[in-house]
OpenMM code with the backbone's topology and positions (N, CA, C; nanometers):
from openmm import Vec3, app, unit

residues = "MET ALA TYR VAL VAL PRO MET GLU ARG LYS MET MET ALA HIS PHE ILE ASP SER SER PHE GLY GLY GLU THR THR SER TRP TYR ARG LEU GLY GLU ASP LEU GLU GLU PHE ASN VAL GLU MET ASN PRO ASP ILE GLU GLN ARG LYS ASN ILE LEU GLY ALA ASN ASN PHE ILE HIS ASN GLY TYR GLU THR SER ALA ASN GLY GLU PRO PHE TYR ALA ARG GLU GLY ASP ALA LEU PHE PRO LYS LEU GLN GLU ILE VAL ASP ASN ARG ALA GLN TYR GLU GLY THR ALA THR THR ALA LEU GLU VAL HIS LEU TRP GLU GLU GLY SER THR SER GLY THR PHE VAL ALA TYR THR GLN GLN CYS TYR VAL ILE PRO SER SER TYR GLY GLY ASP THR SER GLY TYR GLN ILE PRO PHE THR VAL TYR TYR VAL GLY GLN LYS THR LYS GLY THR TYR ASN THR SER ASN GLN THR PHE THR PRO ALA ALA".split()
positions = [
    Vec3(0.9490, -4.9710, 3.5582),
    Vec3(0.8838, -4.8780, 3.6487),
    Vec3(0.7336, -4.9035, 3.6475),
    Vec3(0.6754, -4.9135, 3.7644),
    Vec3(0.5324, -4.9424, 3.7772),
    Vec3(0.4508, -4.8154, 3.7575),
    Vec3(0.3369, -4.8326, 3.6951),
    Vec3(0.2446, -4.7213, 3.6750),
    Vec3(0.1615, -4.7038, 3.8008),
    Vec3(0.1555, -4.5833, 3.8527),
    Vec3(0.0780, -4.5537, 3.9721),
    Vec3(-0.0541, -4.4907, 3.9280),
    Vec3(-0.1636, -4.5517, 3.9675),
    Vec3(-0.2963, -4.5036, 3.9305),
    Vec3(-0.3318, -4.3842, 4.0191),
    Vec3(-0.3745, -4.2727, 3.9578),
    Vec3(-0.4142, -4.1568, 4.0386),
    Vec3(-0.5363, -4.1895, 4.1245),
    Vec3(-0.5455, -4.1248, 4.2388),
    Vec3(-0.6598, -4.1412, 4.3268),
    Vec3(-0.7845, -4.0859, 4.2570),
    Vec3(-0.8957, -4.1533, 4.2724),
    Vec3(-1.0199, -4.1051, 4.2140),
    Vec3(-1.0666, -3.9790, 4.2857),
    Vec3(-1.1228, -3.8858, 4.2084),
    Vec3(-1.1656, -3.7563, 4.2626),
    Vec3(-1.2708, -3.7724, 4.3722),
    Vec3(-1.3557, -3.8727, 4.3600),
    Vec3(-1.4625, -3.8929, 4.4579),
    Vec3(-1.4104, -3.9225, 4.5988),
    Vec3(-1.2814, -3.9529, 4.6119),
    Vec3(-1.2236, -3.9831, 4.7426),
    Vec3(-1.2054, -3.8593, 4.8300),
    Vec3(-1.2095, -3.7392, 4.7705),
    Vec3(-1.2080, -3.6139, 4.8464),
    Vec3(-1.3506, -3.5609, 4.8413),
    Vec3(-1.4245, -3.5809, 4.9503),
    Vec3(-1.5661, -3.5452, 4.9544),
    Vec3(-1.5849, -3.4061, 5.0139),
    Vec3(-1.6725, -3.3272, 4.9514),
    Vec3(-1.7036, -3.1915, 4.9963),
    Vec3(-1.8517, -3.1843, 5.0319),
    Vec3(-1.8802, -3.1330, 5.1500),
    Vec3(-2.0168, -3.1205, 5.1994),
    Vec3(-2.0430, -2.9771, 5.2444),
    Vec3(-2.1699, -2.9394, 5.2433),
    Vec3(-2.2168, -2.8125, 5.2996),
    Vec3(-2.3283, -2.8474, 5.3974),
    Vec3(-2.3306, -2.7803, 5.5129),
    Vec3(-2.4420, -2.7996, 5.6060),
    Vec3(-2.5632, -2.7258, 5.5485),
    Vec3(-2.6568, -2.8007, 5.4918),
    Vec3(-2.7719, -2.7396, 5.4260),
    Vec3(-2.8740, -2.6841, 5.5236),
    Vec3(-2.8540, -2.7038, 5.6547),
    Vec3(-2.9429, -2.6429, 5.7543),
    Vec3(-2.9054, -2.4970, 5.7798),
    Vec3(-2.7873, -2.4562, 5.7343),
    Vec3(-2.7373, -2.3192, 5.7520),
    Vec3(-2.7545, -2.2725, 5.8964),
    Vec3(-2.7001, -2.3494, 5.9894),
    Vec3(-2.7034, -2.3115, 6.1307),
    Vec3(-2.8274, -2.3586, 6.2035),
    Vec3(-2.9043, -2.4467, 6.1428),
    Vec3(-3.0241, -2.4996, 6.2080),
    Vec3(-2.9886, -2.5883, 6.3261),
    Vec3(-3.0917, -2.6348, 6.3955),
    Vec3(-3.0705, -2.7170, 6.5146),
    Vec3(-3.0003, -2.8487, 6.4830),
    Vec3(-3.0303, -2.9070, 6.3672),
    Vec3(-2.9713, -3.0345, 6.3295),
    Vec3(-2.8888, -3.0174, 6.2033),
    Vec3(-2.7615, -3.0518, 6.2118),
    Vec3(-2.6733, -3.0438, 6.0962),
    Vec3(-2.7198, -3.1431, 5.9909),
    Vec3(-2.7199, -3.0981, 5.8656),
    Vec3(-2.7601, -3.1833, 5.7543),
    Vec3(-2.6547, -3.1714, 5.6447),
    Vec3(-2.5647, -3.2687, 5.6392),
    Vec3(-2.4541, -3.2627, 5.5436),
    Vec3(-2.5025, -3.2977, 5.4034),
    Vec3(-2.4834, -3.2043, 5.3101),
    Vec3(-2.5198, -3.2212, 5.1697),
    Vec3(-2.3914, -3.2374, 5.0899),
    Vec3(-2.3761, -3.3515, 5.0231),
    Vec3(-2.2535, -3.3748, 4.9460),
    Vec3(-2.2631, -3.3046, 4.8110),
    Vec3(-2.1646, -3.2216, 4.7831),
    Vec3(-2.1567, -3.1520, 4.6554),
    Vec3(-2.1036, -3.2457, 4.5487),
    Vec3(-2.1483, -3.2254, 4.4261),
    Vec3(-2.0874, -3.2996, 4.3176),
    Vec3(-2.1795, -3.3587, 4.2139),
    Vec3(-2.3088, -3.3667, 4.2406),
    Vec3(-2.3960, -3.4355, 4.1461),
    Vec3(-2.3885, -3.3776, 4.0053),
    Vec3(-2.3844, -3.2469, 3.9923),
    Vec3(-2.3779, -3.1833, 3.8607),
    Vec3(-2.2384, -3.1328, 3.8260),
    Vec3(-2.1459, -3.1426, 3.9186),
    Vec3(-2.0145, -3.0824, 3.9004),
    Vec3(-1.9169, -3.1770, 3.8325),
    Vec3(-1.8539, -3.1279, 3.7273),
    Vec3(-1.7470, -3.2046, 3.6639),
    Vec3(-1.6147, -3.1779, 3.7327),
    Vec3(-1.6069, -3.0668, 3.8045),
    Vec3(-1.4906, -3.0379, 3.8875),
    Vec3(-1.5322, -2.9452, 4.0003),
    Vec3(-1.4603, -2.9525, 4.1098),
    Vec3(-1.4822, -2.8655, 4.2248),
    Vec3(-1.3451, -2.8461, 4.2874),
    Vec3(-1.2909, -2.7277, 4.2720),
    Vec3(-1.1579, -2.6965, 4.3232),
    Vec3(-1.1674, -2.5932, 4.4336),
    Vec3(-1.1049, -2.6207, 4.5467),
    Vec3(-1.0925, -2.5197, 4.6508),
    Vec3(-0.9704, -2.4372, 4.6147),
    Vec3(-0.9960, -2.3150, 4.5738),
    Vec3(-0.8880, -2.2242, 4.5349),
    Vec3(-0.8257, -2.1654, 4.6605),
    Vec3(-0.6966, -2.1822, 4.6767),
    Vec3(-0.6274, -2.1366, 4.7973),
    Vec3(-0.6103, -1.9844, 4.8015),
    Vec3(-0.5927, -1.9215, 4.6865),
    Vec3(-0.5761, -1.7766, 4.6776),
    Vec3(-0.4781, -1.7223, 4.7828),
    Vec3(-0.3526, -1.7675, 4.7794),
    Vec3(-0.2573, -1.7203, 4.8798),
    Vec3(-0.2296, -1.5712, 4.8643),
    Vec3(-0.2191, -1.5037, 4.9779),
    Vec3(-0.1857, -1.3611, 4.9806),
    Vec3(-0.0364, -1.3515, 5.0125),
    Vec3(0.0449, -1.3407, 4.9070),
    Vec3(0.1899, -1.3371, 4.9266),
    Vec3(0.2504, -1.2126, 4.8638),
    Vec3(0.3622, -1.1736, 4.9185),
    Vec3(0.4383, -1.0614, 4.8644),
    Vec3(0.5852, -1.1032, 4.8547),
    Vec3(0.6475, -1.0651, 4.7459),
    Vec3(0.7905, -1.0861, 4.7315),
    Vec3(0.8518, -0.9506, 4.6987),
    Vec3(0.9545, -0.9159, 4.7754),
    Vec3(1.0213, -0.7882, 4.7540),
    Vec3(1.1717, -0.8077, 4.7628),
    Vec3(1.2407, -0.7306, 4.6856),
    Vec3(1.3860, -0.7302, 4.6955),
    Vec3(1.4236, -0.6018, 4.7701),
    Vec3(1.5032, -0.6173, 4.8763),
    Vec3(1.5432, -0.4981, 4.9518),
    Vec3(1.6705, -0.4376, 4.8910),
    Vec3(1.7152, -0.3289, 4.9495),
    Vec3(1.8304, -0.2570, 4.8923),
    Vec3(1.9623, -0.3323, 4.9097),
    Vec3(1.9602, -0.4392, 4.9891),
    Vec3(2.0795, -0.5213, 5.0061),
    Vec3(2.0853, -0.6329, 4.9023),
    Vec3(1.9811, -0.6389, 4.8192),
    Vec3(1.9765, -0.7413, 4.7156),
    Vec3(1.9142, -0.8718, 4.7606),
    Vec3(1.8664, -0.8766, 4.8840),
    Vec3(1.8039, -0.9982, 4.9356),
    Vec3(1.6545, -0.9982, 4.9032),
    Vec3(1.6024, -1.1156, 4.8782),
    Vec3(1.4588, -1.1303, 4.8528),
    Vec3(1.3857, -1.1569, 4.9832),
    Vec3(1.2774, -1.0856, 5.0041),
    Vec3(1.1911, -1.1085, 5.1195),
    Vec3(1.0627, -1.1739, 5.0722),
    Vec3(1.0154, -1.2683, 5.1485),
    Vec3(0.8928, -1.3394, 5.1178),
    Vec3(0.7988, -1.3225, 5.2358),
    Vec3(0.6791, -1.2696, 5.2107),
    Vec3(0.5791, -1.2493, 5.3163),
    Vec3(0.4538, -1.3252, 5.2763),
    Vec3(0.4085, -1.4126, 5.3653),
    Vec3(0.2876, -1.4914, 5.3406),
    Vec3(0.1825, -1.4474, 5.4422),
    Vec3(0.0770, -1.3828, 5.3935),
    Vec3(-0.0273, -1.3291, 5.4810),
    Vec3(-0.1480, -1.4207, 5.4964),
    Vec3(-0.1370, -1.5445, 5.4519),
    Vec3(-0.2480, -1.6388, 5.4668),
    Vec3(-0.3197, -1.6654, 5.3358),
    Vec3(-0.4375, -1.7231, 5.3474),
    Vec3(-0.5158, -1.7642, 5.2314),
    Vec3(-0.6547, -1.7024, 5.2351),
    Vec3(-0.7123, -1.6852, 5.1195),
    Vec3(-0.8518, -1.6434, 5.1052),
    Vec3(-0.9196, -1.7501, 5.0195),
    Vec3(-0.9500, -1.8644, 5.0823),
    Vec3(-0.9973, -1.9807, 5.0081),
    Vec3(-1.1432, -1.9660, 4.9647),
    Vec3(-1.1697, -2.0183, 4.8467),
    Vec3(-1.3049, -2.0182, 4.7926),
    Vec3(-1.3186, -2.1333, 4.6938),
    Vec3(-1.4427, -2.1688, 4.6630),
    Vec3(-1.4700, -2.2760, 4.5671),
    Vec3(-1.5966, -2.2417, 4.4898),
    Vec3(-1.5961, -2.2772, 4.3628),
    Vec3(-1.7067, -2.2457, 4.2735),
    Vec3(-1.7967, -2.3679, 4.2557),
    Vec3(-1.9228, -2.3540, 4.2943),
    Vec3(-2.0213, -2.4612, 4.2777),
    Vec3(-2.1070, -2.4360, 4.1547),
    Vec3(-2.0482, -2.4533, 4.0400),
    Vec3(-2.1194, -2.4266, 3.9148),
    Vec3(-2.0954, -2.5405, 3.8174),
    Vec3(-2.1985, -2.5991, 3.7634),
    Vec3(-2.3389, -2.5603, 3.7771),
    Vec3(-2.4024, -2.6232, 3.9017),
    Vec3(-2.5097, -2.5638, 3.9472),
    Vec3(-2.5948, -2.6250, 4.0483),
    Vec3(-2.7363, -2.6198, 3.9922),
    Vec3(-2.7911, -2.7361, 3.9595),
    Vec3(-2.9268, -2.7450, 3.9072),
    Vec3(-3.0245, -2.7631, 4.0228),
    Vec3(-3.1266, -2.6791, 4.0276),
    Vec3(-3.2289, -2.6890, 4.1312),
    Vec3(-3.3137, -2.8136, 4.1071),
    Vec3(-3.3382, -2.8869, 4.2148),
    Vec3(-3.4242, -3.0055, 4.2073),
    Vec3(-3.5171, -3.0051, 4.3276),
    Vec3(-3.6456, -3.0288, 4.3024),
    Vec3(-3.7399, -3.0400, 4.4136),
    Vec3(-3.6973, -3.1562, 4.5012),
    Vec3(-3.6998, -3.1362, 4.6315),
    Vec3(-3.6580, -3.2395, 4.7246),
    Vec3(-3.5096, -3.2376, 4.7562),
    Vec3(-3.4331, -3.1578, 4.6835),
    Vec3(-3.2892, -3.1437, 4.7069),
    Vec3(-3.2698, -3.0598, 4.8332),
    Vec3(-3.1842, -3.1024, 4.9231),
    Vec3(-3.1679, -3.0344, 5.0525),
    Vec3(-3.1067, -2.8953, 5.0426),
    Vec3(-3.0238, -2.8690, 4.9427),
    Vec3(-2.9574, -2.7387, 4.9327),
    Vec3(-3.0409, -2.6364, 4.8557),
    Vec3(-3.1220, -2.6811, 4.7623),
    Vec3(-3.1991, -2.5903, 4.6773),
    Vec3(-3.2846, -2.4899, 4.7547),
    Vec3(-3.3665, -2.5295, 4.8547),
    Vec3(-3.4515, -2.4302, 4.9223),
    Vec3(-3.3723, -2.3167, 4.9864),
    Vec3(-3.2564, -2.3499, 5.0429),
    Vec3(-3.1770, -2.2449, 5.1082),
    Vec3(-3.1165, -2.1508, 5.0048),
    Vec3(-3.0663, -2.2059, 4.8939),
    Vec3(-3.0131, -2.1190, 4.7889),
    Vec3(-3.1232, -2.0283, 4.7341),
    Vec3(-3.2431, -2.0826, 4.7156),
    Vec3(-3.3542, -2.0011, 4.6655),
    Vec3(-3.3908, -1.8927, 4.7661),
    Vec3(-3.3875, -1.9255, 4.8944),
    Vec3(-3.4159, -1.8266, 4.9996),
    Vec3(-3.3125, -1.7134, 4.9968),
    Vec3(-3.1858, -1.7485, 4.9790),
    Vec3(-3.0807, -1.6459, 4.9706),
    Vec3(-3.1061, -1.5553, 4.8514),
    Vec3(-3.1406, -1.6146, 4.7368),
    Vec3(-3.1697, -1.5374, 4.6160),
    Vec3(-3.2915, -1.4468, 4.6378),
    Vec3(-3.4005, -1.5034, 4.6874),
    Vec3(-3.5253, -1.4286, 4.7039),
    Vec3(-3.5106, -1.3120, 4.8002),
    Vec3(-3.4351, -1.3322, 4.9088),
    Vec3(-3.4214, -1.2298, 5.0131),
    Vec3(-3.2951, -1.1465, 5.0010),
    Vec3(-3.2134, -1.1765, 4.8971),
    Vec3(-3.0843, -1.1074, 4.8819),
    Vec3(-3.0090, -1.1111, 5.0149),
    Vec3(-3.0085, -1.2300, 5.0763),
    Vec3(-2.9517, -1.2490, 5.2102),
    Vec3(-2.8024, -1.2171, 5.2124),
    Vec3(-2.7585, -1.1691, 5.3274),
    Vec3(-2.6179, -1.1391, 5.3517),
    Vec3(-2.5795, -1.1962, 5.4876),
    Vec3(-2.4529, -1.2088, 5.5111),
    Vec3(-2.3949, -1.2508, 5.6382),
    Vec3(-2.4634, -1.3720, 5.6983),
    Vec3(-2.5420, -1.3559, 5.8098),
    Vec3(-2.5998, -1.4722, 5.8768),
    Vec3(-2.6844, -1.5565, 5.7824),
    Vec3(-2.7532, -1.4941, 5.6900),
    Vec3(-2.8384, -1.5676, 5.5980),
    Vec3(-2.7629, -1.6567, 5.5016),
    Vec3(-2.6333, -1.6359, 5.4887),
    Vec3(-2.5522, -1.7151, 5.3958),
    Vec3(-2.4451, -1.7970, 5.4674),
    Vec3(-2.4377, -1.7844, 5.6001),
    Vec3(-2.3335, -1.8520, 5.6783),
    Vec3(-2.3718, -1.9958, 5.7083),
    Vec3(-2.2768, -2.0845, 5.6923),
    Vec3(-2.2964, -2.2253, 5.7248),
    Vec3(-2.1601, -2.2883, 5.7514),
    Vec3(-2.1515, -2.4185, 5.7435),
    Vec3(-2.0265, -2.4904, 5.7675),
    Vec3(-1.9974, -2.5818, 5.6492),
    Vec3(-1.8722, -2.5850, 5.6111),
    Vec3(-1.8257, -2.6769, 5.5069),
    Vec3(-1.7548, -2.7934, 5.5752),
    Vec3(-1.7575, -2.9079, 5.5094),
    Vec3(-1.6933, -3.0286, 5.5600),
    Vec3(-1.6180, -3.0938, 5.4448),
    Vec3(-1.4932, -3.1266, 5.4689),
    Vec3(-1.4123, -3.2024, 5.3727),
    Vec3(-1.3769, -3.3351, 5.4375),
    Vec3(-1.3987, -3.4437, 5.3637),
    Vec3(-1.3722, -3.5770, 5.4168),
    Vec3(-1.2708, -3.6472, 5.3278),
    Vec3(-1.1643, -3.6969, 5.3898),
    Vec3(-1.0607, -3.7729, 5.3193),
    Vec3(-1.1023, -3.9197, 5.3201),
    Vec3(-1.1727, -3.9626, 5.2186),
    Vec3(-1.2235, -4.1000, 5.2155),
    Vec3(-1.1139, -4.2043, 5.1957),
    Vec3(-0.9927, -4.1618, 5.1756),
    Vec3(-0.8789, -4.2541, 5.1646),
    Vec3(-0.8081, -4.2714, 5.2986),
    Vec3(-0.8447, -4.1923, 5.3974),
    Vec3(-0.7719, -4.1869, 5.5246),
    Vec3(-0.8652, -4.2248, 5.6400),
    Vec3(-0.8652, -4.3539, 5.6752),
    Vec3(-0.9564, -4.4008, 5.7788),
    Vec3(-0.9211, -4.3461, 5.9158),
    Vec3(-1.0271, -4.3232, 5.9946),
    Vec3(-1.0100, -4.2779, 6.1326),
    Vec3(-0.9784, -4.3957, 6.2225),
    Vec3(-0.9882, -4.3736, 6.3523),
    Vec3(-0.9509, -4.4770, 6.4493),
    Vec3(-1.0576, -4.5844, 6.4653),
    Vec3(-1.1808, -4.5586, 6.4218),
    Vec3(-1.2853, -4.6601, 6.4298),
    Vec3(-1.3402, -4.6877, 6.2898),
    Vec3(-1.3948, -4.8049, 6.2727),
    Vec3(-1.4476, -4.8480, 6.1429),
    Vec3(-1.5586, -4.7544, 6.0956),
    Vec3(-1.5551, -4.7197, 5.9684),
    Vec3(-1.6582, -4.6328, 5.9105),
    Vec3(-1.6366, -4.4854, 5.9332),
    Vec3(-1.5205, -4.4491, 5.9921),
    Vec3(-1.4895, -4.3076, 6.0115),
    Vec3(-1.3677, -4.2709, 5.9271),
    Vec3(-1.3647, -4.1454, 5.8878),
    Vec3(-1.2566, -4.0957, 5.8040),
    Vec3(-1.2108, -3.9598, 5.8553),
    Vec3(-1.0844, -3.9283, 5.8328),
    Vec3(-1.0302, -3.7983, 5.8702),
    Vec3(-1.1094, -3.6906, 5.7960),
    Vec3(-1.1464, -3.5866, 5.8683),
    Vec3(-1.2294, -3.4813, 5.8102),
    Vec3(-1.1975, -3.3469, 5.8740),
    Vec3(-1.2373, -3.2407, 5.8053),
    Vec3(-1.2163, -3.1040, 5.8531),
    Vec3(-1.3431, -3.0225, 5.8289),
    Vec3(-1.3830, -2.9448, 5.9291),
    Vec3(-1.4919, -2.8490, 5.9093),
    Vec3(-1.4336, -2.7088, 5.9088),
    Vec3(-1.5064, -2.6173, 5.8472),
    Vec3(-1.4661, -2.4773, 5.8442),
    Vec3(-1.5903, -2.3927, 5.8186),
    Vec3(-1.5995, -2.2827, 5.8891),
    Vec3(-1.7102, -2.1907, 5.8650),
    Vec3(-1.6982, -2.1352, 5.7237),
    Vec3(-1.8133, -2.1042, 5.6639),
    Vec3(-1.8111, -2.0524, 5.5276),
    Vec3(-1.9361, -1.9703, 5.5005),
    Vec3(-1.9324, -1.8992, 5.3902),
    Vec3(-2.0479, -1.8281, 5.3366),
    Vec3(-2.0758, -1.8855, 5.1986),
    Vec3(-2.2020, -1.9133, 5.1700),
    Vec3(-2.2428, -1.9642, 5.0394),
    Vec3(-2.3182, -1.8522, 4.9694),
    Vec3(-2.2601, -1.8018, 4.8605),
    Vec3(-2.3136, -1.6846, 4.7920),
    Vec3(-2.3510, -1.7205, 4.6482),
    Vec3(-2.4806, -1.7204, 4.6152),
    Vec3(-2.5190, -1.7424, 4.4756),
    Vec3(-2.4659, -1.6293, 4.3874),
    Vec3(-2.4204, -1.6655, 4.2675),
    Vec3(-2.3674, -1.5651, 4.1750),
    Vec3(-2.4702, -1.5250, 4.0704),
    Vec3(-2.5707, -1.6093, 4.0483),
    Vec3(-2.6781, -1.5778, 3.9540),
    Vec3(-2.7874, -1.6817, 3.9724),
    Vec3(-2.8965, -1.6647, 3.9003),
    Vec3(-2.9997, -1.7678, 3.8960),
    Vec3(-3.0719, -1.7583, 3.7636),
    Vec3(-3.1212, -1.8714, 3.7190),
    Vec3(-3.1859, -1.8777, 3.5883),
    Vec3(-3.1333, -1.9969, 3.5126),
    Vec3(-3.0657, -1.9691, 3.4020),
    Vec3(-3.0066, -2.0779, 3.3255),
    Vec3(-3.0666, -2.0911, 3.1882),
    Vec3(-3.0316, -2.1979, 3.1221),
    Vec3(-3.0773, -2.2230, 2.9854),
    Vec3(-3.1802, -2.3355, 2.9862),
    Vec3(-3.2036, -2.3947, 2.8717),
    Vec3(-3.3051, -2.4989, 2.8595),
    Vec3(-3.2684, -2.6283, 2.9310),
    Vec3(-3.1452, -2.6401, 2.9793),
    Vec3(-3.1052, -2.7613, 3.0511),
    Vec3(-3.1643, -2.7680, 3.1909),
    Vec3(-3.2109, -2.6539, 3.2446),
    Vec3(-3.2729, -2.6542, 3.3770),
    Vec3(-3.2430, -2.5282, 3.4548),
    Vec3(-3.3215, -2.5067, 3.5596),
    Vec3(-3.3069, -2.3911, 3.6480),
    Vec3(-3.1794, -2.4081, 3.7298),
    Vec3(-3.0942, -2.3068, 3.7255),
    Vec3(-2.9648, -2.3146, 3.7918),
    Vec3(-2.9457, -2.2011, 3.8920),
    Vec3(-2.8761, -2.2329, 4.0002),
    Vec3(-2.8336, -2.1329, 4.0990),
    Vec3(-2.6867, -2.1593, 4.1309),
    Vec3(-2.5946, -2.1167, 4.0428),
    Vec3(-2.4525, -2.1354, 4.0739),
    Vec3(-2.4130, -2.0504, 4.1950),
    Vec3(-2.3153, -2.0985, 4.2700),
    Vec3(-2.2745, -2.0291, 4.3922),
    Vec3(-2.1249, -2.0427, 4.4135),
    Vec3(-2.0750, -1.9581, 4.5030),
    Vec3(-1.9360, -1.9658, 4.5461),
    Vec3(-1.9341, -1.9858, 4.6968),
    Vec3(-1.8470, -2.0732, 4.7425),
    Vec3(-1.8264, -2.0969, 4.8850),
    Vec3(-1.7029, -2.0179, 4.9259),
    Vec3(-1.7186, -1.9285, 5.0240),
    Vec3(-1.6066, -1.8504, 5.0776),
    Vec3(-1.5763, -1.9029, 5.2177),
    Vec3(-1.4598, -1.9627, 5.2349),
    Vec3(-1.4197, -2.0222, 5.3618),
    Vec3(-1.3594, -1.9152, 5.4522),
    Vec3(-1.3953, -1.9184, 5.5811),
    Vec3(-1.3437, -1.8215, 5.6776),
    Vec3(-1.3019, -1.8939, 5.8053),
    Vec3(-1.2104, -1.8339, 5.8794),
    Vec3(-1.1689, -1.8910, 6.0064),
    Vec3(-1.0793, -2.0116, 5.9901),
    Vec3(-1.0573, -2.0770, 6.1016),
    Vec3(-0.9671, -2.1916, 6.1067),
    Vec3(-1.0431, -2.3214, 6.0794),
    Vec3(-0.9721, -2.4178, 6.0237),
    Vec3(-1.0290, -2.5503, 6.0038),
    Vec3(-1.0234, -2.6277, 6.1355),
    Vec3(-1.1225, -2.7135, 6.1561),
    Vec3(-1.1269, -2.8000, 6.2732),
    Vec3(-1.1122, -2.9442, 6.2262),
    Vec3(-1.0108, -3.0135, 6.2769),
    Vec3(-0.9875, -3.1522, 6.2388),
    Vec3(-1.0706, -3.2445, 6.3258),
    Vec3(-1.1151, -3.3534, 6.2653),
    Vec3(-1.1904, -3.4541, 6.3384),
    Vec3(-1.2118, -3.5744, 6.2513),
    Vec3(-1.3239, -3.6441, 6.2751),
    Vec3(-1.3595, -3.7597, 6.1934),
    Vec3(-1.5050, -3.7477, 6.1503),
    Vec3(-1.5316, -3.8083, 6.0355),
    Vec3(-1.6677, -3.8138, 5.9823),
    Vec3(-1.7105, -3.9589, 5.9785),
    Vec3(-1.8275, -3.9868, 6.0367),
    Vec3(-1.8824, -4.1206, 6.0392),
    Vec3(-1.9798, -4.1341, 5.9229),
    Vec3(-1.9494, -4.2222, 5.8286),
    Vec3(-2.0315, -4.2354, 5.7086),
    Vec3(-2.1674, -4.2998, 5.7364),
    Vec3(-2.1780, -4.3796, 5.8425),
    Vec3(-2.3059, -4.4465, 5.8686),
    Vec3(-2.4099, -4.3531, 5.9296),
    Vec3(-2.3695, -4.2672, 6.0220),
    Vec3(-2.4673, -4.1752, 6.0818),
    Vec3(-2.4471, -4.0302, 6.0369),
    Vec3(-2.3556, -4.0089, 5.9452),
    Vec3(-2.3286, -3.8783, 5.8835),
    Vec3(-2.3044, -3.7684, 5.9870),
    Vec3(-2.2138, -3.7982, 6.0808),
    Vec3(-2.1801, -3.6999, 6.1836),
    Vec3(-2.0315, -3.6702, 6.1835),
    Vec3(-1.9994, -3.5472, 6.2189),
    Vec3(-1.8613, -3.5034, 6.2357),
    Vec3(-1.8326, -3.4939, 6.3836),
    Vec3(-1.7177, -3.5481, 6.4240),
    Vec3(-1.6755, -3.5400, 6.5639),
    Vec3(-1.5386, -3.4714, 6.5673),
    Vec3(-1.5292, -3.3540, 6.6333),
    Vec3(-1.3996, -3.2868, 6.6419),
    Vec3(-1.2978, -3.3714, 6.7175),
    Vec3(-1.1699, -3.3590, 6.6794),
    Vec3(-1.0623, -3.4306, 6.7490),
    Vec3(-1.0501, -3.3765, 6.8907),
    Vec3(-1.0063, -3.4636, 6.9811),
    Vec3(-0.9911, -3.4233, 7.1220),
    Vec3(-0.8789, -3.3243, 7.1376),
] * unit.nanometer
topology = app.Topology()
chain = topology.addChain("A")
for resn in residues:
    res = topology.addResidue(resn, chain)
    for name in ("N", "CA", "C"):
        topology.addAtom(name, app.Element.getBySymbol(name[0]), res)
């Protein structure tokens, strides 16, 4: 039996639009300080047994989120100024709304240099700020909302194009 090598984690790329709704989308790839980044599906399910002895299964959807911890602030880093602005202004709703992008770097699109990708609206909410002697940190959670949009991501010009 042949040993199958697991896919490298870097092949599933996660980005946040660091412009937070600005005129020009600026995709910031998450991961520099992260040893793991899991999108938690958080399914909302119910299982009940009725009086006839049958099991009922109800799936009400997902409440997906992901933890971006640690996030070390760095001058010149595209995401840091926005996270600091959210912290300083205790921003809510529009001030924390942006777009997330997931790129399947193992799944090429129809043209060279493009890969299957999905965008989804999200809120980026810092959970604290400060940290220890290792550096100033602003850990955050990404809360995904709405439907995902399938398309392709072009690695050379860093653009997402929705599928037709």
